[in-house]
C-alpha positions as CSV (number, residue, x, y, z in Angstrom):
1,M,-28.5,-17.9,2.6
2,S,-29.9,-14.4,2.5
3,P,-27.9,-11.5,0.6
4,E,-27.4,-9.8,4.2
5,R,-25.7,-13.2,5.4
6,R,-23.7,-13.3,2.4
7,A,-22.4,-9.9,2.7
8,I,-21.3,-10.6,6.3
9,L,-19.3,-13.6,5.3
10,L,-17.9,-11.8,2.4
11,A,-16.6,-9.0,4.4
12,R,-15.4,-11.4,7.1
13,F,-13.6,-13.2,4.5
14,E,-11.9,-10.3,3.0
15,R,-10.6,-8.8,6.3
16,T,-9.2,-12.5,7.2
17,T,-7.7,-13.0,3.7
18,E,-6.2,-9.4,3.3
19,I,-2.8,-9.5,4.5
20,P,-2.0,-13.3,3.3
21,L,-3.0,-12.6,-0.2
22,L,-1.0,-9.0,-0.1
23,L,2.0,-11.1,1.1
24,L,1.2,-13.8,-1.6
25,S,1.1,-11.1,-4.3
26,V,4.5,-9.7,-3.2
27,V,5.8,-13.2,-3.6
28,F,4.2,-13.7,-7.0
29,L,6.2,-10.6,-8.0
30,V,9.4,-11.8,-6.7
31,I,9.1,-14.9,-8.4
32,F,8.0,-13.5,-11.6
33,F,11.0,-11.0,-11.8
34,A,13.3,-13.9,-10.8
35,I,12.2,-15.8,-14.1
36,E,12.0,-12.9,-16.2
37,S,15.9,-11.6,-15.3
38,R,17.0,-15.1,-16.5
39,T,19.4,-15.1,-13.5
40,T,18.3,-18.5,-12.6
41,N,19.0,-22.0,-14.3
42,A,16.5,-24.0,-16.2
43,E,15.8,-26.3,-13.2
44,I,14.9,-23.4,-10.7
45,T,12.9,-21.9,-13.4
46,R,10.8,-24.7,-13.7
47,I,10.4,-24.9,-10.0
48,L,9.7,-20.9,-9.8
49,D,7.1,-21.5,-12.9
50,G,5.4,-24.2,-11.0
51,L,5.3,-22.0,-8.1
52,L,3.5,-19.4,-10.0
53,W,1.0,-21.7,-11.2
54,L,0.2,-22.6,-7.4
55,I,-0.2,-19.0,-6.5
56,W,-2.4,-18.5,-9.5
57,G,-4.6,-21.5,-8.1
58,V,-5.0,-19.9,-4.8
59,F,-5.9,-16.6,-6.4
60,G,-8.6,-18.6,-8.6
61,V,-10.1,-20.0,-5.2
62,E,-10.3,-16.9,-3.6
63,L,-12.2,-15.3,-6.5
64,A,-14.5,-18.6,-6.5
65,I,-15.0,-18.4,-2.8
66,K,-15.9,-14.2,-3.0
67,L,-17.9,-14.9,-6.0
68,Y,-20.0,-17.4,-4.0
69,L,-20.4,-15.2,-1.0
70,A,-21.1,-11.8,-3.2
71,P,-24.8,-10.9,-2.6
72,E,-25.1,-9.6,-6.3
73,R,-22.5,-11.8,-8.3
74,S,-22.7,-9.9,-11.7
75,R,-22.0,-6.7,-9.9
76,Y,-19.4,-8.3,-8.0
77,L,-17.7,-9.8,-11.3
78,R,-17.8,-6.1,-13.0
79,S,-16.2,-4.3,-10.1
80,H,-13.2,-7.0,-9.6
81,W,-12.2,-7.3,-13.2
82,I,-8.7,-7.4,-11.9
83,E,-9.0,-10.7,-10.4
84,I,-10.9,-12.2,-13.4
85,L,-7.8,-10.9,-15.5
86,I,-5.4,-12.6,-13.1
87,I,-7.4,-15.8,-13.6
88,G,-7.5,-15.6,-17.4
89,L,-4.0,-14.4,-18.3
90,P,-1.8,-17.3,-17.1
91,F,-3.4,-19.4,-20.0
92,L,-2.2,-16.7,-22.4
93,R,1.6,-17.7,-22.3
94,P,2.9,-15.4,-25.1
95,L,1.4,-12.7,-23.3
96,R,3.1,-13.3,-19.9
97,L,4.4,-9.8,-19.5
98,L,0.9,-8.9,-19.2
99,W,0.8,-10.3,-15.7
100,L,3.2,-7.8,-14.5
101,P,0.6,-4.7,-14.8
102,V,-2.3,-6.7,-13.6
103,I,-0.3,-8.2,-10.5
104,V,1.1,-4.8,-9.6
105,T,-2.3,-3.3,-9.7
106,R,-3.6,-6.0,-7.3
107,L,-0.6,-5.4,-5.1
108,W,-1.4,-1.6,-5.3
109,R,-5.1,-2.0,-4.2
110,Q,-4.3,-4.3,-1.4
111,S,-1.3,-2.4,0.1
112,H,-3.3,0.6,-0.1
113,R,-6.1,-1.1,2.1
114,V,-3.8,-2.4,4.4
115,L,-1.2,0.2,4.9
116,R,-3.5,3.3,4.5
117,Q,-3.2,4.0,8.4
118,R,0.5,3.5,8.0
119,M,1.8,5.8,5.5
120,P,5.5,5.5,5.8
121,A,5.3,2.1,5.4
122,F,3.1,2.2,2.4
123,I,5.7,4.4,0.7
124,G,8.5,2.1,1.6
125,V,6.8,-1.0,0.1
126,T,5.7,1.2,-2.9
127,S,9.0,2.5,-3.5
128,L,10.8,-1.2,-3.4
129,A,8.1,-2.6,-5.6
130,L,8.7,0.2,-8.2
131,V,12.3,-0.4,-7.9
132,I,12.1,-4.2,-8.5
133,I,9.4,-3.6,-11.4
134,G,11.4,-0.9,-13.1
135,A,14.7,-2.9,-12.9
136,T,13.1,-6.2,-14.5
137,L,11.3,-4.0,-17.0
138,M,14.5,-2.2,-17.9
139,F,16.7,-5.4,-18.0
140,V,14.5,-7.0,-20.5
141,A,14.3,-4.0,-22.6
142,E,17.9,-3.2,-22.8
143,Q,19.2,-6.7,-23.4
144,G,21.5,-6.8,-26.5
145,S,21.1,-3.0,-27.1
146,G,24.6,-2.1,-26.5
147,G,23.9,0.4,-23.8
148,P,25.5,0.5,-20.4
149,I,22.7,-1.7,-18.9
150,N,23.9,-5.1,-19.5
151,T,23.1,-7.1,-16.3
152,F,20.4,-7.3,-13.7
153,A,22.3,-5.4,-11.0
154,D,22.8,-2.4,-13.5
155,A,19.1,-2.3,-13.7
156,V,18.9,-2.2,-10.2
157,W,21.2,0.5,-9.7
158,W,19.7,2.4,-12.7
159,A,16.1,2.0,-11.0
160,L,17.6,3.0,-7.6
161,T,19.3,6.2,-8.9
162,T,16.1,7.3,-11.0
163,I,13.6,7.0,-8.3
164,T,15.5,8.8,-5.7
165,T,16.0,11.6,-8.6
166,V,19.8,11.3,-8.0
167,G,20.8,10.5,-11.5
168,Y,24.2,9.8,-11.8
169,G,24.3,9.2,-15.6
170,D,26.7,6.2,-15.5
171,T,23.7,4.0,-16.4
172,Y,20.8,4.9,-18.8
173,P,18.5,3.4,-21.5
174,V,19.2,3.6,-25.3
175,T,16.0,1.7,-26.4
176,A,12.5,3.2,-26.7
177,L,10.9,0.5,-24.4
178,G,13.7,1.6,-21.8
179,R,13.0,5.1,-22.2
180,G,9.6,4.8,-21.5
181,V,10.1,2.7,-18.5
182,A,12.6,5.5,-17.4
183,V,9.6,8.0,-18.0
184,F,7.3,6.0,-15.6
185,L,9.9,5.7,-13.0
186,M,10.8,9.2,-12.8
187,I,7.4,10.5,-12.7
188,A,6.7,7.7,-9.9
189,G,9.8,8.6,-7.9
190,I,8.7,12.7,-7.9
191,S,5.3,11.6,-6.8
192,L,6.4,9.5,-4.0
193,F,8.9,12.1,-2.9
194,G,6.1,14.6,-2.8
195,L,3.9,12.3,-0.9
196,L,6.4,11.9,1.5
197,T,7.3,15.4,2.2
198,A,3.7,16.2,2.5
199,N,3.2,13.2,4.9
200,V,6.3,14.6,7.3
201,A,4.6,18.3,6.9
202,A,1.3,16.9,8.1
203,F,3.2,15.2,11.2
204,F,4.6,18.3,12.5
205,V,1.5,20.3,11.7
206,E,-0.6,17.5,13.6
207,E,2.2,17.4,16.3
208,D,2.0,21.2,16.7
209,T,-2.1,21.2,16.8
210,T,-1.8,18.4,19.2
211,D,0.3,20.6,21.6
212,R,-2.0,23.8,21.3
213,T,-4.8,21.3,22.1
214,Q,-3.4,19.9,25.1
215,A,-2.5,23.6,26.4
216,E,-6.1,24.9,25.8
217,L,-7.3,21.7,27.7
218,V,-5.0,22.5,30.6
219,Q,-6.1,26.0,30.6
220,L,-10.0,25.0,30.5
221,N,-9.2,22.2,33.5
222,Q,-7.9,25.2,35.6
223,R,-10.7,27.3,34.8
224,I,-13.2,24.6,35.8
225,E,-11.0,24.2,39.1
226,R,-11.4,27.9,39.8
227,M,-15.1,27.8,39.3
228,E,-15.5,24.6,41.5
229,R,-13.7,26.2,44.2
230,Q,-15.7,29.7,43.9
231,L,-19.0,27.5,43.7
232,A,-17.7,25.8,46.8
233,A,-17.0,29.0,48.7
234,L,-20.3,30.2,47.5
235,A,-22.3,27.1,49.0
236,Q,-20.3,27.4,52.1
237,R,-21.2,31.1,52.7
238,L,-24.9,30.3,52.0
239,E,-24.8,27.7,54.5
240,E,-23.5,29.8,57.0
241,G,-26.0,32.4,56.4
242,Q,-28.9,30.0,56.8
243,S,-27.5,28.7,59.8
244,K,-27.3,32.4,61.3
245,S,-30.7,33.0,60.2
246,R,-32.1,29.8,62.2
247,E,-30.3,30.9,65.2
248,Q,-32.0,34.2,65.3
């Protein structure tokens, strides 16, 4: 198979699997958070853990197909190191929390490609993902610390008030890891708020520009119509003048 044919098939495969794999990444995160929040019994936890391995297998098959279709395999592996980490990390069970940043990075790249033309949807999906991620990390960090965040519901409430920059102060981290998570979520919340504000402003500016453009087009059409009428009148006069000349 020629490299050009491989490149065409690779692009087609990526377009076909883009949205399904994005949804699968979201499912992976939800299952991961359900396990790490320790809100499920042992039997459900084993089932969820099995689903994580199943999703990992799908990611592995995806990487194998892309690697087979890639025109330059070594270059493809260097530029898709996240996929390689996803395949390798599940075997390192003591480093289970490292799955989280890798999957989040993959989810960010996929959602950015899929939703780049739908900025409000992109902001909404990103905000929801950050709330769930921040709540899970905070719950893990604050367990047994004696602080006000004792349950997963407390962690979710804290994440919502933090990312929206409300900050009631009824829940707050007391551990060093928890405060690090808080700093990350604060910065993310401010960034998302700025992005949303810029997107709204751009919407109104674009709408105003569109209105002005439409008004200019209407004026241009009116001028063209006047010119057409003048040309028609001029042509009629020329025709009348030629008729009179022939009669004489």
